[in-house]
C-alpha positions as a printed Julia matrix, in Angstrom:
328×3 Matrix{Float64}:
  88.24  107.63  108.46
  90.37  108.79  105.27
  90.17  107.37  101.78
  93.13  109.08  100.36
  95.09  108.74   96.79
  96.42  105.83   96.02
  98.72  104.56   93.07
  98.95  101.04   91.17
 102.24  100.57   89.88
 102.27   97.38   87.08
 105.65   96.24   86.97
 105.22   95.3    83.02
 107.25   97.65   80.55
 103.94   98.45   77.76
 102.78   94.84   77.65
 101.61   93.32   80.21
  99.83   89.27   79.64
  95.77   89.3    78.88
  95.94   86.76   81.87
  97.25   89.67   84.83
  94.07   91.76   83.69
  92.27   90.58   86.86
  94.52   91.1    89.64
  95.26   94.89   87.5
  91.48   94.71   88.29
  90.65   94.11   91.7
  92.22   97.73   92.83
  90.66   99.53   90.01
  86.9    98.17   91.03
  87.4    98.23   95.07
  89.0   102.0    94.87
  88.63  102.81   91.15
  84.78  103.83   91.69
  83.21  106.43   93.66
  80.7   104.62   96.29
  79.69  108.24   97.49
  76.84  107.07   99.01
  79.14  105.04  101.56
  81.99  107.69  101.99
  82.81  110.84  100.01
  85.39  111.9    99.06
  86.26  108.54   98.13
  89.86  107.21   96.8
  91.5   109.01   94.2
  93.44  106.08   92.17
  96.04  106.72   89.83
  97.57  103.91   87.28
 101.33  104.25   86.97
 103.46  102.84   84.15
 106.71  101.67   84.25
 107.73  103.53   80.83
 106.48  104.84   77.74
 105.99  103.47   73.93
 104.44  103.12   71.24
 104.28   99.9    68.81
 101.3    97.19   68.77
 101.41   94.62   71.98
 103.1    90.78   70.84
 101.57   87.44   71.5
  98.79   87.22   73.88
  99.19   90.9    75.42
  97.84   93.89   76.05
  99.35   97.36   75.53
  99.22   99.28   78.8
  99.55  103.25   79.06
  99.14  105.67   81.04
  99.82  109.29   81.66
 101.18  108.59   85.16
 104.88  107.27   86.06
 106.71  106.3    88.55
 107.3   109.16   89.65
 103.49  109.41   90.72
 105.0   107.65   93.21
 105.64  109.64   95.78
 102.49  111.57   97.13
 100.23  108.56   97.08
  99.24  107.74  100.1
  98.93  104.02   99.4
 101.04  102.21   96.38
  99.98   99.0    95.06
 102.14   96.66   93.27
 100.87   94.52   91.15
 102.52   91.17   90.06
 105.94   91.62   88.29
 107.19   89.79   84.93
 107.09   85.9    84.93
 110.92   86.27   84.3
 111.18   88.26   87.33
 110.35   85.12   89.33
 111.23   81.88   87.03
 113.96   82.76   86.03
 115.36   85.37   88.57
 115.61   88.67   86.15
 115.32   91.67   88.91
 112.45   93.61   89.04
 113.79   97.3    86.7
 115.85   99.25   88.78
 113.82  102.75   88.14
 110.83  100.61   89.42
 112.39   99.69   92.67
 114.33  103.12   93.36
 110.19  104.92   92.54
 109.62  102.5    95.22
 111.85  103.5    98.23
 110.88  106.77   97.41
 107.31  106.48   97.79
 108.05  104.47  101.42
 109.98  107.14  102.9
 108.4   109.62  101.9
 105.59  107.45  104.12
 103.28  105.56  101.43
 101.39  103.07  102.82
 103.33  100.0   100.5
 100.94   97.44   99.23
 101.81   94.23   96.74
  99.35   91.74   95.29
 100.95   88.09   94.37
 104.51   88.33   92.88
 104.59   92.19   93.44
 106.06   91.05   96.33
 109.07   90.59   95.02
 109.32   94.25   93.84
 108.76   95.56   97.4
 111.36   92.68   98.22
 113.91   94.26   95.69
 113.56   97.51   97.29
 114.4    96.35  100.33
 111.12   96.83  101.7
 110.31   93.84  103.31
 114.03   93.24  105.1
 113.01   92.09  108.41
 109.37   91.6   107.82
 106.67   89.2   107.93
 105.34   88.87  103.67
 103.05   86.44  102.2
 102.68   85.82   97.93
 101.06   83.26   95.7
 101.84   79.75   96.91
 103.51   78.77   94.01
 106.72   81.41   94.39
 106.84   81.81   98.09
 109.83   79.54   97.99
 110.94   81.32   95.15
 111.02   84.2    97.14
 112.33   83.12  100.39
 115.36   81.75   98.84
 116.01   85.4    96.87
 115.37   87.7    99.91
 116.27   85.8   102.77
 115.96   88.75  104.81
 112.12   88.33  104.39
 109.98   86.18  106.65
 108.04   84.68  103.76
 104.95   83.04  105.2
 103.47   80.96  102.92
 100.39   79.45  104.59
  98.25   82.74  104.43
  96.28   85.21  102.56
  97.75   88.11  103.46
 100.09   89.98  105.36
  99.69   93.2   107.57
 102.46   94.6   108.56
 100.91   98.02  109.68
 102.56  100.2   106.37
 103.93   97.6   104.38
 100.46   94.87  103.57
 101.2    91.66  101.33
  99.34   88.81   99.43
  98.8    86.02   97.73
  97.27   85.57   94.62
  94.19   86.31   92.79
  91.4    86.19   95.0
  93.8    86.7    97.54
  94.04   90.27   96.67
  90.61   91.37   96.51
  90.74   89.76  100.64
  93.32   92.26  101.38
  91.9    95.45   99.07
  88.63   94.86  101.07
  90.59   94.62  104.68
  92.79   97.84  103.05
  89.07   99.72  102.77
  87.63   98.3   106.88
  91.21   99.4   108.0
  90.88  103.36  106.27
  86.66  103.27  106.68
  85.48  100.99  108.96
  83.77   97.41  108.81
  80.43   99.05  108.46
  81.4   100.9   104.67
  84.28   97.62  103.64
  80.46   94.82  103.94
  78.47   97.6   102.02
  80.97   97.43   99.3
  81.33   93.49   99.61
  77.96   93.39   99.32
  77.9    94.94   96.01
  81.31   93.26   94.44
  79.28   90.06   95.33
  82.29   88.7    97.01
  82.38   87.54  101.19
  82.54   91.1   103.26
  85.48   89.79  105.13
  88.31   86.92  105.02
  91.2    87.47  108.02
  94.66   86.96  106.64
  95.43   84.15  109.01
  93.45   82.23  106.92
  95.8    79.86  105.06
  95.58   79.24  101.18
  94.21   76.27  101.74
  91.24   77.08  103.84
  88.52   74.47  104.67
  85.07   75.58  103.42
  82.84   76.81  106.69
  79.41   77.13  104.48
  78.43   73.99  102.21
  80.39   73.97   98.27
  77.48   72.79   97.04
  73.36   72.76   98.67
  72.36   70.17  101.01
  69.1    70.54  101.99
  69.41   67.97  105.26
  72.4    70.34  106.74
  71.57   74.31  105.62
  68.79   74.4   108.28
  70.59   73.09  111.33
  73.3    75.41  109.95
  71.15   78.56  109.58
  69.7    77.71  113.65
  73.44   76.93  114.99
  74.14   79.99  113.48
  71.98   81.71  115.66
  72.52   79.81  118.7
  76.16   81.17  118.48
  76.06   82.2   121.55
  74.9    79.04  123.58
  76.28   76.02  124.02
  75.96   73.56  121.05
  77.37   69.92  121.02
  77.88   67.17  117.92
  74.76   65.62  119.17
  72.43   68.62  119.73
  73.18   69.26  116.04
  72.87   66.05  114.64
  68.73   65.53  116.93
  68.07   69.03  114.71
  68.99   67.24  111.47
  67.44   63.96  112.74
  70.14   62.54  112.49
  73.0    60.2   114.24
  75.8    61.83  115.42
  77.7    59.73  112.93
  76.13   60.27  110.15
  76.09   64.02  110.51
  79.31   64.25  110.97
  79.85   62.33  108.15
  77.69   64.67  105.63
  79.63   67.61  107.61
  82.71   66.58  106.81
  81.52   65.73  103.19
  80.27   69.24  102.37
  82.45   71.73  104.02
  85.19   70.2   104.44
  85.8    70.35  107.79
  84.37   68.19  111.06
  81.02   69.96  113.23
  83.51   71.47  116.16
  85.96   72.78  113.75
  82.99   74.62  111.87
  81.24   75.73  115.43
  84.57   77.23  116.24
  84.85   79.4   112.24
  81.82   80.36  112.81
  82.39   81.58  116.38
  85.56   82.79  115.38
  83.61   84.81  112.72
  81.67   86.49  114.93
  83.77   87.76  116.92
  85.67   89.32  114.78
  82.64   91.2   113.42
  81.84   92.47  116.79
  85.48   93.34  117.32
  85.41   95.48  113.97
  81.92   97.12  114.55
  81.61   97.57  118.33
  83.44   98.68  121.3
  81.06   95.81  123.14
  84.58   94.67  126.13
  86.31   91.56  124.91
  84.59   89.09  127.85
  81.69   90.14  126.01
  82.21   89.51  122.66
  83.68   85.83  123.99
  79.89   85.3   125.89
  78.37   86.41  122.46
  80.27   84.56  120.06
  79.96   80.98  122.34
  83.78   81.53  122.86
  83.9    81.75  126.06
  86.22   83.97  128.64
  88.41   86.83  127.06
  91.19   84.3   127.95
  89.59   81.15  125.84
  88.73   84.39  122.96
  92.65   85.48  123.02
  93.7    81.84  122.84
  91.43   80.87  119.37
  92.36   84.28  118.14
  96.46   83.54  117.92
  96.44   79.63  117.19
  93.45   80.37  114.11
  94.46   83.62  112.96
  97.87   84.63  114.79
  96.66   88.39  116.24
  95.31   88.91  119.76
  91.67   90.1   119.32
  93.27   93.09  120.91
  95.5    94.03  118.1
  93.06   92.71  115.73
  90.48   95.38  116.8
  93.54   98.17  116.23
  93.11   97.64  111.91
  89.44   98.82  112.44
  89.45  102.1   113.54
  85.66  102.69  112.71
  83.36  101.25  115.22
  80.04  101.31  115.18
């Protein structure tokens, strides 16, 4: 397991809008703060700017200065590109040529390339996404597909892991992707512990939709919480809507209506989501055979597990496991 060095590129020239701070803070929080009890050494993070200059920022922008420039991208193990300026998306202004040239050099040198939200426009302009599946915030995927027809744009997913090139949707999906990188590099246990410290979900698979049905109640529901906890402890056993309704002391129709109102999904889809989540955890953290994981997660046979993985997550269980080399 290896953390490596990460260069975060801020495509704004000197100034960046204040609303982009959240996105910049994601890689800084995930990779920039040493976590010696989880992995030592931790990542080496450096922020790289597209230019230097003086003078106060204008409007709601913030001045951005760092001692690292585009030349520092070469040599990094991973290069992360945050969102490009709005003009690159809304007005068709291409990202700075010096930026795209630096990204190509880093990619040619073997760096893993990552974009958050509209940072995909910079990777696409550099030709790095040609022939690859990629994503961005759903509000901008149409422009991305139109402007870069060689890119296979998927507007529905949270993030795309294409091996040495990864792209994410906007805002919280960028956090999902950064935690996914930690899982790939340092294993599921480290990523889970880090997510716990950040008080965020440990893992959302990239294949999940940007618009997603909730798997747990959005608000406290004293009538549902105990039965859902009971079901989570018995995912490896046959469970029906009637079983859950009986446990909740409700009629099946009432239980169906209450669960759908609380989670946005049906009881059977809720069960499937939880079983897929259990299977993902087992694939990430153990070397158990796929057949056994199908049994423990309640998805049955290996063929049934593969069917649901391909349909819901977009990859086979074996392919999914390859992304997490640090098995317990």
